[in-house]
C-alpha positions in Angstrom: 102.8 -45.1 -187.7 103.6 -45.2 -183.6 105.2 -42.6 -181.7 108.4 -42.1 -180.5 108.4 -42.9 -176.7 110.8 -41.0 -174.7 113.2 -43.3 -172.7 112.3 -41.3 -169.2 114.6 -40.5 -167.1 117.6 -43.5 -166.1 117.2 -45.1 -162.5 119.6 -45.0 -160.5 121.7 -48.6 -160.0 121.9 -49.5 -156.4 124.9 -50.8 -154.7 125.6 -54.2 -154.5 126.2 -55.2 -151.1 127.1 -58.4 -152.0 129.8 -57.5 -155.2 131.4 -55.3 -152.1 131.9 -58.1 -149.7 133.1 -60.4 -152.4 135.7 -57.7 -153.1 136.7 -57.0 -149.8 137.0 -60.9 -149.1 139.3 -61.0 -152.2 141.4 -58.4 -151.1 141.8 -60.1 -147.8 142.5 -63.7 -149.6 145.2 -61.8 -151.8 146.9 -60.0 -149.3 147.0 -63.2 -147.1 148.3 -65.1 -150.0 151.2 -62.3 -150.4 151.6 -62.8 -147.1 152.5 -66.5 -147.4 154.6 -66.6 -150.3 156.9 -64.0 -148.9 159.2 -66.1 -146.9 158.8 -68.8 -149.7 160.2 -66.4 -151.5 162.8 -65.4 -149.3 164.2 -68.7 -148.9 164.6 -68.9 -152.5 166.9 -65.9 -152.7 168.7 -66.8 -149.5 169.6 -70.1 -150.2 171.9 -68.5 -153.4 173.8 -66.1 -151.0 176.6 -66.9 -148.3 175.7 -66.4 -144.4 177.4 -63.0 -144.3 175.2 -61.6 -147.4 172.0 -63.7 -145.9 172.6 -61.6 -142.3 173.9 -57.9 -144.3 172.3 -55.1 -144.0 170.0 -53.9 -145.9 169.2 -57.7 -146.7 169.8 -58.8 -150.4 166.3 -59.1 -151.9 168.2 -60.4 -155.6 169.1 -64.2 -156.4 172.9 -64.5 -156.0 175.6 -66.8 -157.3 176.1 -69.0 -154.5 173.3 -71.9 -154.9 175.6 -74.2 -157.0 178.2 -73.8 -153.9 175.8 -73.9 -151.2 174.5 -77.3 -152.7 178.2 -78.8 -153.0 179.0 -78.0 -149.8 176.0 -79.8 -148.3 177.2 -82.8 -150.0 180.6 -82.4 -148.6 179.4 -81.4 -145.1 177.1 -84.7 -144.6 175.4 -87.4 -146.5 173.1 -85.7 -148.0 171.9 -87.8 -151.0 171.5 -90.6 -148.0 169.1 -88.1 -146.0 166.7 -87.8 -149.1 166.9 -91.2 -150.1 165.7 -91.7 -146.4 162.7 -89.7 -146.3 161.7 -90.5 -149.5 161.7 -94.2 -148.6 160.0 -93.4 -145.2 157.2 -91.2 -146.1 156.3 -93.3 -149.6 156.0 -96.2 -147.7 154.3 -94.5 -144.6 151.9 -92.9 -146.9 151.0 -95.9 -149.2 150.6 -98.2 -145.6 148.6 -95.5 -143.7 146.2 -94.9 -146.5 145.5 -98.7 -146.6 145.4 -98.7 -142.4 143.2 -95.5 -142.5 140.9 -96.1 -144.9 139.9 -99.6 -143.9 139.5 -98.4 -140.3 137.3 -95.7 -141.7 135.3 -98.1 -143.7 134.9 -100.5 -140.9 133.5 -97.6 -138.6 131.5 -96.3 -141.2 129.7 -98.9 -142.5 129.9 -102.2 -140.1 127.4 -102.5 -136.6 129.6 -104.3 -133.9 129.8 -104.2 -130.7 132.2 -101.6 -129.1 131.9 -99.0 -132.3 131.3 -96.2 -130.7 133.6 -96.5 -127.6 136.6 -97.4 -129.7 135.8 -94.4 -132.2 135.2 -92.5 -129.3 139.0 -93.2 -127.7 140.1 -92.5 -131.4 139.1 -88.9 -131.5 139.9 -88.9 -128.0 143.6 -89.3 -129.1 143.6 -86.4 -130.8 143.9 -84.3 -127.8 147.0 -86.4 -126.8 150.5 -84.6 -127.2 152.6 -86.2 -129.3 155.2 -86.0 -126.9 153.6 -88.0 -124.4 154.2 -91.1 -126.6 158.0 -90.9 -127.4 159.4 -92.2 -124.2 156.9 -95.6 -124.7 157.5 -95.7 -128.3 161.5 -95.5 -127.5 161.4 -98.1 -125.3 159.5 -100.6 -127.7 161.8 -99.8 -130.6 164.8 -100.9 -128.1 162.8 -103.8 -127.1 162.3 -104.7 -130.9 165.8 -103.9 -132.4 164.3 -101.2 -134.5 166.6 -98.3 -133.8 168.4 -96.9 -137.1 165.6 -99.0 -139.1 163.0 -97.9 -141.8 160.4 -100.0 -139.6 160.9 -98.1 -136.6 159.9 -94.9 -138.3 156.7 -96.3 -141.0 155.2 -98.8 -138.0 154.3 -96.9 -135.1 152.3 -94.2 -136.4 150.3 -96.0 -139.2 146.7 -95.8 -137.5 146.6 -92.0 -137.8 143.8 -90.9 -135.6 143.2 -87.6 -137.7 143.2 -90.2 -140.8 140.6 -92.6 -139.5 138.4 -89.7 -138.7 138.7 -88.5 -142.2 138.1 -91.3 -143.9 135.4 -92.4 -141.9 133.5 -89.3 -142.8 134.1 -90.1 -146.5 132.9 -93.6 -146.3 129.8 -92.5 -144.8 128.7 -90.8 -148.5 129.1 -94.2 -149.8 125.4 -95.5 -150.4 124.6 -98.5 -148.8 122.4 -99.7 -151.5 125.5 -99.7 -153.6 127.6 -102.3 -151.3 124.2 -104.2 -151.1 124.1 -104.3 -154.6 127.8 -105.6 -154.9 127.3 -108.3 -152.3 124.3 -109.8 -153.9 126.2 -109.5 -157.2 128.8 -112.1 -155.0 131.6 -109.6 -154.7 133.2 -110.4 -151.4 133.9 -107.7 -148.6 137.6 -107.2 -149.9 136.3 -106.8 -153.7 133.8 -104.5 -152.6 136.1 -102.6 -151.0 139.0 -102.3 -153.3 136.7 -102.3 -156.6 133.6 -100.4 -155.3 134.4 -97.9 -152.1 138.5 -97.3 -152.9 137.8 -95.5 -156.2 134.6 -93.7 -154.9 137.1 -92.4 -152.6 139.8 -90.6 -154.4 139.3 -86.9 -153.6 139.6 -88.2 -149.9 142.3 -90.5 -150.1 144.3 -87.9 -151.9 144.0 -85.2 -149.2 145.0 -88.3 -146.8 147.9 -88.7 -148.7 148.9 -85.5 -148.8 148.6 -85.1 -144.5 150.6 -88.4 -144.4 153.4 -87.4 -146.8 153.7 -83.9 -145.3 153.8 -85.5 -141.8 156.4 -87.8 -142.2 158.5 -85.8 -144.5 158.5 -83.1 -141.9 158.9 -85.2 -138.5 162.1 -84.3 -136.8 161.6 -84.8 -132.7 160.8 -88.8 -133.3 163.3 -89.9 -135.9 165.6 -87.7 -134.1 165.5 -90.1 -130.8 165.5 -93.3 -132.8 167.5 -92.8 -135.6 171.1 -92.8 -133.8 173.6 -93.5 -137.0 174.0 -90.7 -139.5 173.6 -93.0 -142.4 169.8 -93.8 -141.2 169.1 -90.0 -140.6 166.2 -88.7 -142.5 166.0 -85.1 -144.0 164.8 -82.7 -141.3 167.6 -84.6 -139.0 170.5 -84.6 -141.3 170.0 -80.5 -141.8 169.7 -80.3 -138.4 173.4 -81.6 -138.0 174.6 -78.4 -139.8 173.8 -76.2 -136.5 177.6 -75.9 -135.4 178.8 -75.3 -132.0 180.9 -71.9 -133.3 179.4 -71.3 -136.4 176.1 -72.1 -138.9 176.3 -72.5 -142.6 173.0 -71.0 -143.4 173.5 -70.7 -146.9 173.9 -74.5 -147.0 171.4 -74.9 -144.4 168.9 -72.8 -146.4 169.2 -74.3 -149.8 168.8 -78.0 -147.9 165.7 -76.5 -146.7 164.7 -75.5 -150.4 165.6 -78.6 -152.0 163.4 -80.5 -148.9 160.2 -78.5 -149.9 160.0 -79.7 -153.6 158.7 -83.1 -153.3 155.7 -82.0 -151.0 154.9 -79.1 -153.3 155.1 -81.4 -156.4 153.0 -83.8 -154.7 150.3 -81.4 -153.2 150.3 -79.8 -157.2 149.6 -82.9 -158.5 146.7 -84.0 -155.8 145.4 -80.5 -155.6 142.5 -81.0 -157.8 141.5 -83.5 -155.4 142.5 -81.7 -152.3 139.5 -79.4 -151.5 137.0 -82.5 -152.5 138.5 -84.6 -150.3 138.4 -82.2 -147.3 134.9 -81.6 -147.8 134.1 -85.4 -148.6 131.2 -86.4 -146.0 130.5 -82.9 -144.8 127.3 -83.1 -146.9 124.3 -85.4 -146.0 122.8 -87.0 -148.9 
C-alpha cells in the first residue's frame, strides 16, 4: 500500500509576454479594421439618402429609401451603363494583357542572362519614382498622333509594361528552380511551352496578386482617361461620375450611389482571389 502524496503548494503561473503582445496586436488590428470599414459603411448608408438628408445634422446613421431613386436618376443624368461597360472592357483587357507582359518580362529578367539585363532592370526600378503626371503630356501627344483619342487601345496599351508588375513577377520567378526548367527543356519543351505549362501554373499566387493590382489601378484611374477620352460615349466610370459635379449644385445621392456600384467589381475580384493575394505578395521573398 502506497502512501498518498500531498500535492504541495501550487506554483504561480508566470505571465506570458507573447500572449500579452498578441492581445495588444489583435486589438490594434481590430481597431484598424473598424476604422477602415466606417467610410464604406457610411457610403452604403449615404447612397440611400438624398443630398439634403446626407448633409443634415445629426447625420443619418440608418439606410433610407432613396437608393432606387438615386439609381434611376443616375441613368437619366448620364450614360451610366455605357460608362460601366467601358470600364469593364478596359480594365479586363488591360489586366489580361498586363499579366502577360509583366510575367514574360519578369521571367526574362529572372531566368535569362543577356547583355544589359541589370542596367535595364535598374531603369525599370528607377521609373517607379517617376510621378505619373510627368508622362501625361507626351502620352497625350502620342495618342493624338496615332488617332487613339476616345478609343479602348488609347487607354489599354500605353501602361501595359507596369514597372511594379515587372518587379513583382521578377521576384516571384526567382523562386522557380532552374533544374525544373532544364528538365523541361531536356524533355523537348520549347521556351513558350516551358513558360506557359511549367512556369505559369506555379506562379498562380503572384499572378493573382498582380491581377488585383492591375485591375484596381485601371478601374480607379481618373486623370489619364479624363485627358484622352473627350466623347461622353467613351468615358470610363470615374470620369463619368465626375461629370455629376455641377456648377450650381451636385446630387451627392446619385454620386455616392454610383461610387458604391463602382466598388462592387473590385470587391468581387478581391474576394475571389484573396486566398492567393498574400501568398503572391510573399512569393520570392524567402530564398530557398
